Every structure is written in structure tokens, then in C-alpha cells.
C-alpha positions in Angstrom: 27.1 32.9 0.2 28.2 30.1 -2.2 31.8 30.5 -1.1 30.7 30.4 2.6 28.8 27.2 2.1 31.7 25.6 0.2 34.1 26.5 3.1 31.7 24.9 5.6 31.3 21.8 3.5 35.1 21.4 3.4 35.3 21.8 7.2 32.4 19.3 7.6 34.4 16.6 5.7 36.8 16.5 8.7 34.1 16.8 11.4 34.3 14.2 14.2 32.6 13.4 17.5 29.2 14.0 19.0 26.6 16.2 17.2 25.6 18.8 19.8 22.4 19.9 18.2 21.0 17.4 15.7 18.0 17.4 13.4 15.6 16.2 16.2 16.1 19.7 17.6 13.1 21.3 16.0 14.9 24.6 15.5 17.7 22.8 13.5 15.1 20.8 11.6 13.2 23.9 10.4 16.4 25.8 9.8 17.7 23.0 7.6 14.5 23.0 5.4 14.6 26.7 5.0 18.3 27.0 4.4 18.3 24.8 1.3 15.1 24.4 -0.7 16.6 21.5 -2.6 16.8 19.6 0.6 13.2 20.5 1.5 12.1 19.4 -2.0 13.9 16.1 -1.8 12.5 15.3 1.6 8.9 16.1 0.6 9.2 14.2 -2.7 10.4 11.1 -0.7 7.5 11.4 1.7 4.9 11.9 -1.1 6.4 9.4 -3.5 7.2 12.0 -6.1 10.0 12.1 -8.6 12.5 14.6 -7.5 13.1 16.8 -10.5 13.1 20.4 -11.7 9.4 20.4 -12.3 8.8 20.2 -8.5 8.7 23.6 -6.8 8.5 24.5 -3.1 7.9 27.7 -1.2 8.1 28.2 2.5 5.2 30.2 3.8 6.2 30.8 7.4 10.0 31.4 7.5 11.8 31.7 10.9 12.6 35.3 11.6 16.2 35.1 12.6 17.4 37.5 15.3 19.5 37.6 18.4 16.3 37.9 20.4 15.3 34.6 22.1 11.5 34.2 22.6 9.6 31.2 23.9 6.9 31.4 21.3 9.6 30.9 18.6 10.1 27.3 19.7 6.6 26.1 19.0 7.4 25.5 15.3 6.3 23.8 12.2 7.0 24.6 8.6 4.3 25.4 6.0 5.2 24.7 2.4 3.4 25.3 -0.9 4.2 22.5 -3.3 3.9 23.2 -7.0 1.5 26.1 -6.1 -1.3 23.6 -5.5 -0.6 21.6 -2.3 -0.1 22.8 1.2 2.4 20.6 3.2 2.8 21.1 6.9 5.9 19.5 8.5 7.0 19.3 12.1 9.5 17.5 14.3 8.0 16.3 17.6 10.2 14.8 20.4 8.2 15.6 23.5 5.0 13.5 24.3 2.5 16.0 25.7 -0.4 13.5 25.2 -2.1 15.9 22.7 -0.4 15.1 19.4 -3.5 13.6 17.7 -5.6 16.7 18.4 -2.8 19.2 17.6 -1.7 17.6 14.4 -5.4 17.6 13.3 -5.5 21.3 14.1 -2.4 21.9 11.9 -4.0 20.0 9.1 -7.3 21.9 9.3 -5.4 25.2 9.4 -3.5 24.2 6.2 -6.7 23.1 4.5 -8.5 26.4 5.4 -6.6 28.2 2.6 -9.3 30.1 0.6 -8.9 33.8 0.1 -11.8 36.2 0.4 -14.0 35.8 -2.7 -12.6 32.4 -3.7 -15.0 29.6 -4.5 -14.8 26.4 -2.4 -13.7 24.4 -5.5 -10.5 26.5 -5.4 -9.4 25.0 -2.0 -6.0 23.6 -2.3 -5.2 20.1 -1.0 -3.4 19.9 2.4 -1.2 17.3 4.1 0.3 17.3 7.6 3.4 15.2 8.1 4.8 14.7 11.6 8.1 13.2 12.5 7.4 11.8 16.0 10.4 10.7 18.0 8.6 8.9 20.9 6.4 5.9 21.3 3.3 7.3 19.5 0.8 4.4 18.8 -2.5 5.2 17.2 -4.9 2.4 18.1 -3.0 -0.9 17.5 -0.7 0.4 14.7 3.0 0.2 15.0 3.7 1.3 11.4 6.8 3.3 10.6 5.0 5.6 8.1 1.2 5.9 8.4 -1.4 7.8 6.5 -4.9 8.7 7.8 -7.7 9.9 5.5 -11.4 10.8 5.8 -13.2 7.6 4.6 -16.5 5.8 4.7 -16.3 3.5 7.7 -18.2 0.6 6.0 -16.7 0.7 2.5 -13.3 2.4 3.0 -14.2 4.8 0.2 -12.5 8.2 0.5 -14.9 11.1 1.2 -12.3 13.4 -0.4 -8.6 13.4 -1.3 -8.4 17.0 -0.2 -6.4 16.3 2.9 -4.6 13.6 4.8 -2.5 13.3 8.0 0.8 11.3 8.0 3.0 10.2 10.8 6.6 9.1 10.6 7.2 7.1 13.8 11.0 7.5 14.2 11.3 4.8 16.8 9.6 2.3 14.5 12.3 2.4 11.8 12.6 -1.4 12.0 9.0 -1.5 10.6 9.9 0.4 7.4 8.3 -1.4 4.4 10.0 -2.1 1.1 8.1 0.9 -0.3 9.4 3.1 2.5 12.9 2.0 1.8 12.5 2.4 -2.0 11.7 6.1 -1.5 14.5 6.5 1.1 12.2 7.6 4.0 14.0 5.3 6.4 17.4 6.8 5.4 16.1 10.4 6.0 15.1 9.3 9.5 18.4 7.6 10.2 20.0 10.9 9.1 17.8 12.9 11.5 18.6 10.6 14.4 22.4 10.4 13.9 24.4 11.2 17.0 27.9 11.7 15.7 29.4 13.4 12.6 31.0 10.1 11.6 27.6 8.4 11.6 25.9 11.2 9.7 28.6 11.1 7.0 28.3 7.4 6.6 24.5 7.6 6.2 24.7 10.4 3.7 27.8 9.5 1.8 26.0 8.2 -1.4 23.4 11.0 -1.4 24.6 14.5 -2.3 21.4 16.2 -1.1 21.7 14.5 2.3 25.4 15.4 2.5 24.3 19.0 1.9 21.8 18.6 4.7 24.5 17.3 7.1 26.8 20.2 6.1 24.0 22.7 6.8 23.6 21.2 10.3 27.4 21.4 10.8 27.4 25.1 9.8 24.5 25.8 12.1 26.4 24.2 15.0 29.2 26.6 14.3 27.0 29.7 14.4 26.6 31.3 17.8 23.1 32.7 17.3 21.8 29.5 15.8 23.3 27.5 18.7 21.6 29.8 21.2 18.3 29.3 19.4 18.8 25.5 19.4 19.7 25.6 23.2 16.6 27.7 23.9 14.5 25.1 22.1 16.0 22.3 24.2 15.2 24.3 27.3 11.7 24.8 26.1 11.3 21.0 25.5 12.8 20.3 29.0 10.2 22.6 30.6 7.5 21.0 28.6 8.6 17.5 29.8 8.8 18.8 33.4 5.4 20.3 33.2 3.9 17.1 31.8 5.6 15.1 34.6 4.2 17.5 37.2 0.7 17.2 35.6 0.9 13.4 35.5 2.2 13.4 39.1 -0.8 15.6 40.2 -3.2 13.3 38.3 -1.7 10.2 39.9 -2.0 11.8 43.4 -5.6 12.8 42.7 -6.4 9.3 41.6 -4.8 7.8 44.7 -6.7 10.3 46.9 -10.0 9.3 45.1 -9.2 5.6 45.6 -8.4 6.2 49.3 -11.7 8.1 49.7 -13.6 5.4 48.0 -12.0 2.8 50.2 -12.8 4.9 53.3 -16.4 5.1 52.1 -16.5 1.3 51.6 -15.1 0.8 55.1 -17.7 3.2 56.6 -20.4 1.5 54.6 -19.2 -1.9 56.0 -19.1 -0.5 59.5 -22.6 1.0 59.1 -23.9 -2.4 57.9 -22.2 -4.1 60.9 -23.8 -1.6 63.3 -27.2 -2.2 61.7 -26.7 -6.0 62.3 -25.8 -5.4 65.9 -28.8 -3.1 66.3 -31.1 -5.7 64.8 -29.7 -8.3 67.1 -30.1 -6.1 70.2 -33.7 -5.3 69.2 -34.4 -9.0 68.7 -32.9 -9.8 72.2 -34.9 -6.9 73.7 -38.1 -8.5 72.3 -37.1 -11.9 73.7 -36.4 -10.3 77.1 -39.7 -8.5 77.1 -41.5 -11.8 76.3 -39.6 -13.5 79.1 -40.5 -10.8 81.6 -44.1 -11.0 80.6 -44.1 -14.8 81.0 -42.5 -14.4 84.5 -45.2 -11.9 85.5 -47.9 -14.2 84.2 -46.5 -17.2 86.2 -46.2 -15.0 89.3 -49.9 -14.1 88.9 -50.9 -17.7 88.9 -49.1 -18.5 92.2 
């Protein structure tokens, strides 16, 4: 295995041109983090502001079951990691805006936090963090931060209710908003690596970081592997269908809203017409009364003749 990786690394040094399946392909993203735990550890340490050393340990709890069989459910993926045997970290790459990320990410976080075994005491619950790399314009309220953290707090005082769990979002399209702290921990550089479009670009980004060079080489090797390529393509097809479905849904919602608006306009028009008819009716009734009075007056005058 070591010799195979060394050979791929050597080939990667001469790689040129467009990257067919990059790290924003969720399959490639998860494969990268499973293939080399040092890369996974380095990424998590950057995100959690931990010193990357031998005392940090990571273990993947839900590894991809690699096979030639392509199944749709395989492509709804996140990676569950146990850090130092005490913290559950859930990671995902999200490139398709299905308008449900806030709820889904919270579900992932709650699933990770619900980690007690039968017979365990509540005090033994391990902490949990969900971290999502979001590659579309995801704005929570008025925030345009690059890297955000959300916690359960007292609304008036800002005091944490618990440090047991938190939800974090890396907005990959807001890399220009990276803070000095984000840059100090290299989070912006990881995102640039993930978004690289060519092999020349990815090598330039990673050239001074051996772990990131390893990550780029892993990606290169996966692009050479026929089975991994087919899985990556299947994931892209899955995302494409998701986008199509969301567009269809939005189209139906728009058509329904337009139909409702048209119906309301028709109701308003009918209401206006009814009001006009009532005005005409009242005017006719008033004229009828005047005519009756006139006839009565004529009859009265004729009787006097």
C-alpha cells in the first residue's frame, strides 16, 4: 500500500489540467478523509483550533462500504468521527441548496449528541459538533461570516446553557470574509484546496503543506481509479437530480402562487362588479320611488280637475 501511494504521489507531481472530480464532490470528500486519517486529523484540528500532534486521535465511525455496486442511498453522505474518544464530530460537504440545510444539519447534530449506550448515565454523554462545508449562498439571518458557530445560549445574557454541542458552518463562497483567526488556523487554505479546479492550482495551494499535498495526491489517485470515478459520477448525477427536483418544486410553487394571485384578482374584480351592480340597483330603486311619487302626484292633480 505504501509503495502504491508513493507511485501515485510521483505521478501527481506531473499532473496538469482540469480536475474531473474535486473535493466538492461529496464522495471524493469523504473518501479523502477515510483514506488518510492524518489528513482527517489535520482538518479537524484546524476547524477546532487544536494543536495537530500525536496526542490527537481520530476514528471514523461510518466508513464507506466500497463496492462496484452503485446505489442512490450511498450518496447521501456525511462522516462521523470520534475525536480523542471523547468528542463526536460530524462532517459533510453540501453543494446543492435544497432549502432544508438548517433543519438537516440540526438533525445530524442531535443524532451525534444522542450517543449514550444502554445503561449509561446522562453525565457520560459525549460532546458533539456538526461542521458543514456549504458551497452555495447560505445566509443565516444577516450573517455573511466565513466560519460560524452556533450554540444553545440564554437569549438575554448570552450565557451558554451547555457546551455539550455546537453547530458550525464553513461558507465556502464567503472565503473573502475569513478572519485573521481563520487564516491563522489555515481554514481558508483548506477551503481553497477543496475548491481548486486544476491540478496546477491545487499543487500551488498545497506546496508548503505536506498534509495537504498528501490530500491532493489522494484525490489524484481516486480520479485514476475506475470504481471511485463511477461512484463520484453517480454522486454528481444524484446532485443533478436533486437540483432538478428542487427547480421543479420551486416551479410548481411559483405556478401555484401565480394561480392564487390570479384567483384573488378575479375575486376582487367580482367584488367590484357586485358593488357596482348594487350601486346601479340602489339608483334604479331610487328612480322607481321618484317615478311612483310623480305618478301619484299626476293622479292627484287629475282628480282635482
